[in-house]
N, C-alpha and C positions, 0 to 999 in steps of 0.2 A: 378745275382740277387738273393737275399735270398728269401726263400719261405715266410717269414714273411712280404714281401712287400704288398701282398694283404690282409693279415690279418690286417696290419697296416692301409691300406685304409679303411677297414670296421670299425676299431677303430675310425678313424678320422671322418668318416661319422656319426657314432653313436653319438659321442660327439658333433659334429656340430648341428645335428638334435635336440639333447636334449637340448643344450644350446639355440638354436633358439626358441624352444618351450617355455622354461622357461622365456626367455626374452620377447618373444611375449606375454606371459600371463601377465607379469609384465607391459608391455607397455599398454596392453588393460585395466588393472586395473587403471593405471595412467589417461588414456584418459577417462575412465569412471568416475574417481574421479573428473576430470576437468568438465565433462558434469554435474554431480550432483551438483557440487559447483556452477556452472554458473546458473543452474536452480533454486537452492536455493537462490542465490543472486538476480536473476531476480524477484522471488516471494517476497523477502524482499523489493525490490525497489518499486514493485507495491503496496504492503500493505503500505509502507512508504508514497507513493504518495497519497493514499487514506486518511491516517492519516493527512498529512500535509494540504490537501484540506479541511478536516473537521476542523482543527484547524484554518485555514484562514477564513472559514465560521463563526465559533464561534467569531473570532476576528472582523469580519464584523458586526455581530449583536452587539457586544459590542460597536463598533465604531458608529453605527446608534443610539444606546441607549444614548451614550455620546452626540452626536450631537442633539438628541431630547431633552434631559434634559437641555442642554445648551441653546437651543432655547426657552425653556419655563422658564428659570431662571429669577425670577422677578427682582433681582438685575441687571442682564445683560440687561433686557428689559428697565428698568428704566434709566440705564446709557446711553443706545443707544437713548432713547427718549429725554433725556435732553441734550445730547452732540453730536447729530448726525451730526452736522456741524463741530465739533472739532475732526479731524482725529487723532491728537496726543492722545487726551484723550481716544478715542475709542480704539486705538492700545494698549494703556496701560491696558485698561480693558481686551482686548483680550489676552494680554500677561500673565496677572494674571490667567484667565481662562485656558489658554493653560498649564500653569505649574500645576494647580490644577488637570487638566484632564490627565496629563502625555502625552499630544499630541505633535506631531512633527510640526503641522501647524494649524492655524485657519484663514479662509478667510471670510470676510463679504462683500457681494456684493449686488447691487441694483436689482430691478426686471428686469431691462434690461441688467443684467449681467455686470455692471460696478463695478470695485473695489471700496470699501468704505474704508476698513481698512484690515491689514494683520498683522500676527504674525508667525514667526519672522520678524523683520523689514528688514533683509538682504536677504529676499526671492525675487528672480527674477522671474517674470511671463512672459511666452513666448508672450502673447498678450498685454503686458503693463497692462492697466486697463481694457481691453476687456477680460472677462473671458468666452466668449461663448462656446469655445471648451472645456475648463476645467469643465465647469458646465453642460456638456451634460449628464444629469442623465439617467442611463439605465432604460429601461422599467420595468425590474424586480428590485425593490429597494434593494433586498437582494444580487443581483449580485456583484461580486468583481469588484472594480474599483481602478485603479492605475493611478498615474501621475508622470512623471519625471520632477523635477523642479531643478532650480539652486540656490545655496546659495553663496553669495558674502562674502568671508573671506579675508579681506585686499585686496591684488591685485589678488588673486586666486579664480576661480570659480569652484565649485564642483557640479556635478550632483548628486541629491538624488532622490530615488524612495519613493513615499508616497502611502500608502493604504488609500484611502479617502472615505468619506461618506457625504451626503448632507441632510440638513433639512431646513424647512421653518421657518422664524422668524415672528411671528404673534403677533399683539398687538391691538385688537384681529384679525384685518385682516392681510393678507400677506403683510408685509412692506419690507422684505429683505430676502436674502438667506445666509445660514450659511453652510461652508464646514469645516469639521474636518478631519485631517489626522495623521496617525502614520507612522513614517519612517521605512522602511524596511532596517535594518542595520545589521551589524555583530552581535550585541547583541541579536537581535530578532532571527536570524538564529541559534545562539548558544543555545538559549532556545529550538528551535525546534529540534536541534541536540541531546540535552540531552534527549528529550522525544522519539526520533525515533531511535537513535543510527545510524544515517545516516548522511552523509555529504550533505550540501545544498549550492547551488549557485543561485543567482538571477542576471540576466542581463536584460538590456532593450535597446530599439531602439527608438531614437528620430529623426524623419526624416530619414536621412541616417547615423546617428552617433550612434555607440554602446557603451554602458557603463556597466562596471562591478560594480554593486551597492553593493553587499554584498556576502561574501563567508566564509565558514568554512574551505575551502581548501586553504592552502597557495600555492603561486607560480603556480597558474593555468593559463593557456594560454587563453586569451580572444579570440584570433584568432581561436583556436581549438574549443572553445565553440560556436562561431558564426557558424562555419561549420556544427556542429552537430545539431544546433537548426533549420536548414533549412527544416527538415522533421519532425518536432514535431507533426504535425497532425496525423502521423502514430503511434505515441507512440512506436517508435522503441527504443531498447536498443543500445547504442553506447559504444565505448571505447575511453578514452582519457588517456593522461599520465601526471602525475605530478612528474617531475624529472625522476627518474628511476621506479617509482611506476606506475601500471596500474589501472585505475578506470573504473568500469562498471557504466554507467549513464543512467538515464531515464529523458529526457528533455520534457517539456510540456509548452505550451503557456497558461499563466494564465490571460492575458488581451490583448485586441487589440481594438484600436480606430483609428481615422482618420489619425494620424501622429505619433502614439505611440504604442508600444507593449512591453509586459513584459513576461519573460520566467523564469520558475523555473526548476532548474536542480537538481535532486536527485542523489547521487552518494555513491559508496562504494568501497573501495580498494579491488581488487580481492584477493589479498595476505591475507587479514583478513578472508575471507570466505575460502580460501584454507588451512589456518593454520592447522585445525585438520587433513585434509587429508595429509598434508606434514609429520605430525608425523607418520601417518599410513604408508605412502610411505617409510619413513626412515626405519621403522621396516621391511617392505617387501623387501626393498633393501638388508638389512643384511641377511634376510632369504633367498633371491635369491642367494646371494654370497655363503652362507653356502651349500644351495641346489646344486648349480652348482659344488662346490668343492666335496661334497659327491658323486654326480652323476658321476663326472669324475673319481674319485678314484674307485668307484664301477665298472664302465665300464672297467677301466684299470686292475683291479684285476681280474674281470671275464674273460677279454680277455686273460690275461697272464696265468690264471689258467686253463681255459678250451679251448678257441678259438685257442690260439697259439699252443698248442700241436696238436689239431686236424688239424689245418692248415698245420703244419710242416709234419704230417703224410700223409696228402692228397697230398702234393706237393713234398715229398722227396722219393727217391729211397731207400728202406729198406736195401739193401745190401751195397751200396757204400756211403750213406749219402749225395749224391748230388741230384740235381733236377731230377724229373721224366718226362715222356712225357707230363703230364698235365701241369706242370710248363713251359715246353719248349713251348707248344702251346700258353699259355697266353702271355709269353714274346715275342714270334714271332708276335702275333697279335698286341701287343703294339708297337713293333719296326716297323712294316709295317705302322701302323697308324701314328706314328711320322715321318716316312720318307715321306709319302704322304702329310702330313699336314704341317710339319716344315722343310722338306728336310734334315733331320737328317740322315747321312749316317750310314749304319750297314752292317755287313757281317755275313755269316753262315758258320761254319766249321763242317763237319761231318768226323768222323774217325772210322775206324774199325780195330780190332787187327787181325794181320795176324797169321794164323795157331794156333788159340786159341783152337780149337777142340783137337789138338794133346796134348796140355797141359793137358786138362781135362783127356784125354785117358791114358796118360803116368803117371801122377802124381796124379790123382783123382780130385774130385770136390772141395775138400778143398783147393787144390792148385789153381784151377781155380778161386775160389771165392776170394782168397788172391790177385791174379793177378788183377782182376777187381777192387778190392778195392784200390790197390797201383796205378793202372793207373788213377783211378778217382781222388785220392788225388794229384798225380803229375800234372795232368792237371789243377786242381784248383789252385795249387801253381804257375802255369806258366802263368796264365791270370791275368787281373786286377780285382780289387775288384768290379767294376761295370759290369763285364761280367758274363754271366750265363752259367754254366756247367750242362749238363743233360745227363742221361743214357736213351737211347731210347729203349733199350731192348737187351738181349744178350750181345755181346761184342762191341755194337755200341754206340758211344757217340756223343754229339753235343755241340758246343760252339757258343753262340750268342754274337758278339762283337758290342755293340751299340756305336754310336758316334765315329766311327773308320773308317779310310780309308785303302786302300789296302796295303799301305807301312807298316802301323803299324800291320796289320793283318799278314803279312809275318814274322815279327819279333816274333809275338806270336806263329805262327806255328812252327818256328825253335825251340823255347823254349820248346814247347810241345814235339817235336820229340826227342830233346836231353834228356828231363826228362824221357820219356817213355823207351827209349833204355837202360836205366841203369838196370843192373841185379836186380832181385827180389829174396830174399832169403826165401826159404821155407824149414823149418827144416834144414837138412844138404845139401839141394840142392840149386842151383842157377838157376833161370829161367830167360831167356832173351826174350823180345817180341818187336816187332815193329808194326807200324800202317800204314795203307793207309789213306791219308788225302785228302779230297776234299774241296775246298774253292769257295764260290760264293758271289757276292755282290748284293745288292738290285737293281732291276730295276723298271721302272716307274709302270707297271701294274702287279706287283708280287703279289702273294698270298702265304700263308704258304706252300701249296702243291707245287706250282711251284718252289719255292726256294729249297725245300727238294729234289724235283726230280733233279734239276740242280746240287745241291751239291752232290747228290748220284752218278750222272753220272761222276762227276769230281773225286769222290773217287774211282769209279770202273776203270776209266782211270788210276789213280795213281797205282792201284793194278796191273793192267794188264801190265803196262809199267815198273813197279818197279822203279818209280821216288819218290822223297821225298814227293811231294804233287802236286796236279793239281788244276789249277784255271779255273773256267768257269763262 
């Protein structure tokens, strides 16, 4: 194993931590943007709800004024007085006044709430001529009142929602009741949308039948709207989908009577509120990419320029340029851990040069250093690239064979012996050396010390018995 292994691990950890921090900061910003966007959108919907309620209140006052003016119109009173038995004439008069007032419906009823005349003529009333439920005037005359009624168009019936108001017809005593209504349709909601910059939907419930009356949102699901209006008393914000788009909505009940109720849903696409933040996030994403690239490049440069030389110096034997005892201990710890965790086999080879002291004494320390260097180089060339060669001190070397069985280790030992015994030339002299080699493989409860001790005993046995190597 190269000494840069652990330096690379530090490099990978630093890069991973730095990228994680930067990505984490980016995610926090994105989440915060979503939160701010939703809070802003929620505030817009609440303000929009208040504005729409105020507009409906103004419209209600306008409706009451129209009903009051119509009930006091002299021409209308005279027509009713002279033709009160002629329904066709009265309905013609109602039709003219309805168009003049821009109303959606006008009903004329008796004091006992029986229908006298209506406009338009294709209006279908739920009680026939009995308008008792419809003419249930709220205690607060300025309270909003709505009613869902059917219009007969050829063979098709359409439910319409009307905003209605009532007035008494007096001449001078109370002789009849007048009901005037404006239809709540797409055109009306479109006007509200232009004033509030919000989407609006109105749905109503008649007995157990739900109707989508008007909407500025195309392709909205009535079933989804029904489900979110069941908790309107809590003024909760909900989310619905329009195709692929998501809408944040604020539903509220605007009217409730015996068998009818009406709901106003104010909505806005979340994407519209998120648009400014999306642009910011796009810039942040590019900055994040550049930052990560610069950070990785900087860490790589600093590691190669400063950390790697220091790591090599710390883990390399200065004389032989192979691993030192520190690297050997790190590799052994890792190999034992992998053996115990993953059952990965490995072996330890210890070797000691025979009669090395004589070389130093006869030829000097320069020759001795050359022998140590040549032996280290030859051992390194005899093992696999994945194996670790280290000098433990003096003329003692160690080889850690990871992911290796005994049969493969024996071949490597033979290769090491053959390489070492080749003569080494020093100046005009040739020096020959040989080594005592001890081999041991990992056991279940081994530690670094127990394996070194066992390999050392095997090496000593090879030295005393003059065999090629000893295995223990």
